[in-house]
N, C-alpha and C positions, 0 to 999 in steps of 0.2 A: 203417190201424188194425191193431194187433197181434192175433194169433190168439186169445189167451186173456184172460180177465178175472178179476180178484179183486174181490169185493164184500166189503169189510171194515168193521169198526166195532163199535159197542156192542150188547149184547144187546137184543132186542126193538125194534130200529130198522127192521126190514124187510128184512134181508139175505137171508133164505131166500125171502121173498115175491118180491123183485125178481129173485133168481137163478132162481127157477122161471119167472117171466115171460120172462126172457131165454132160458131153455131152450126153453120152448114156442113163443115167437114167432120166435126166430132159429136154434134148433137147437143151442145150446151144450150140451155134456155137463155136467150139474150135479154138483158134488162138494161135499159138506158136510165141511169140515174139523173141525167139532165131532164128527162121528161118528169121524173118524180119530183125533182127540185122545182120545176116549173109549176107543178101541182101544189106544192107547199106554198110557193109565192102567191098563187092566185087564191087558194082556198083557206090557207091557215097563216095569214100575215102575222098573227100573234106569236108565231115561232121565231120571228126575226130573220128567217131565211129569205134573203132578198139580194139578188144579183145586182140590182140597180139601186142600191141604198145610198149612193153618193160617196161611198168610201173609195179609196184608191183600189186599183185592181189587186194589189198584194194584200191589203187589209180585207177586202171582200173574200179573197181566196182563203185566208186564215179563218175568218168568221164562219163561212159556210162549211169549211172542212171540219171545224170544231163542233158544229151542230149536227152535221150529217154522219160523221164517223160512228157515233153511238147508235144512230138509226140503222146504219148498215150492219153493225154488230148484232142488233136485235133481229134483223132480217135473217142473218146467218144462224143465230141461235135458235130461231124458230124451227130449224131443221126441215123446213118445207121442201127444200130441194135435195136433201140428203138421201131420200128414197130413190132418186134417179141417178144413174151413172152415165155420163157426168151430170152435174147439177147445173148451176147457172154461171153465166159470165156477165159480170156487171161492168159496163163502161162508165167511167166517172171522171169528170174534170176536177172538181173541188175536193180533193182528198190528199192532204199533205202526208208524207212519210211519218212525220212525228205523231200525227193523229192516228194513222194506221197502227203504229206501234202501241200507242196509248190505249186505243179502244178495240182494235180488231185483231191484232196479232194473237195467234193461238186458236183462232176460230178455224172452222173447216174450210179454209180457202188459201189460195196462193195469190200473189200479187205481182204485177209487173208494171212499171211506169214507162210511158212513152214521152220523150222530151225532144227538144230541139235547141240544145244549149251550145252546140258547136258551130253556130252560124251567127252572123251579124243580124241586127234587126232588118236591114235592107235585103239581105239574102233571104231571111224568113218571109218578108213581104213577097218577094218573087216566087218563093215556093208556094205560098198560099194562092197567089194568082194562078199558078200553073194547075193546082189541084181543085180549085173552086168550081163547083157546078151550080146550076140553078136550084138544086136541092139544099144547098148549104146556106145558112143564114148570113154568112159573110159575103156571099155573092152580090148582095144588094147594098153593101156598104161602100162608101166612097174610098178612094185611095188614101185620103188623109186619115180616115178612121182606121183603115187596115194598117197603115204605117205605125200609127199610135199603138194599135193592138199588137203589132209585131214586136215593138219595144217591150211591152208587158209580157208577151209570151216568152221571149228570150230571158227576161229577168226571172220569171217564174220557173223556167226550165233550169236555170242555174241554181236556184234555191232547192228545187226538187232533187237535182243531181247531188248537191252537197248533202242533203238529208239522206238520200239513198246510200251514199258512201258511208255516212256516219252510222247508219243502222244495218248496213249489209243487205239492202234490198235491191232486187234486180231492176235495171232500167235499160231501155233501148233508145239510142239516138236515131230518129227517123227523118231528119232533114235531108240526108243524102242516102241514096240506095235503099229507099223505103221498101220496095218490093223484095229485095234481097234480104233485108233485115226481117221482114215478115215471114218469108219462106224459111229462114233459119229458125225463127221462133216456133213456127208451126211444126217443123221437124222435131224440135226439142220436146214439144208436147206429145207428138206421136211416139217418140222414143220413151218418154216417161210413162205413157199409157201401156206400152208393150210389156 
């Protein structure tokens, strides 16, 4: 098993939750790429990394994925975390499988995508309402905004699933039985580390 993990996928699919579990259970250094992207947006607008650029959600996903994938590769190539076993777990929303394959594949990392493609947007909305807490940015959004977001999340999940199948990359459907899915994934990590 490679030293670093990327947990990628759509918003509110459990990336941070699973990454925190990997960190606390196995000692991975958890890095939130959402926080790094927010830093790029605020401090380096000249990079064009902008979640709120006025593009559609799908075009924003493609644009940021294409810009951040080479950055992630540079992080991995720095070997900063290779001296630790295990290294880092990055949780990252805006990383499409096609950009992972183009820029990151072959680096010292494994990847797994978390998606919710097997539900309708209305089911996705209900799931989000069930899991949202005051710590989540979506907790303060209106139901109308959340329903629109649910449409985007299902659409993005289907694209990610299609690309994962095309490139042979692992993905987990987390809309149903999330805790069971996470437990099985954590067990597979434990088995791989043995």
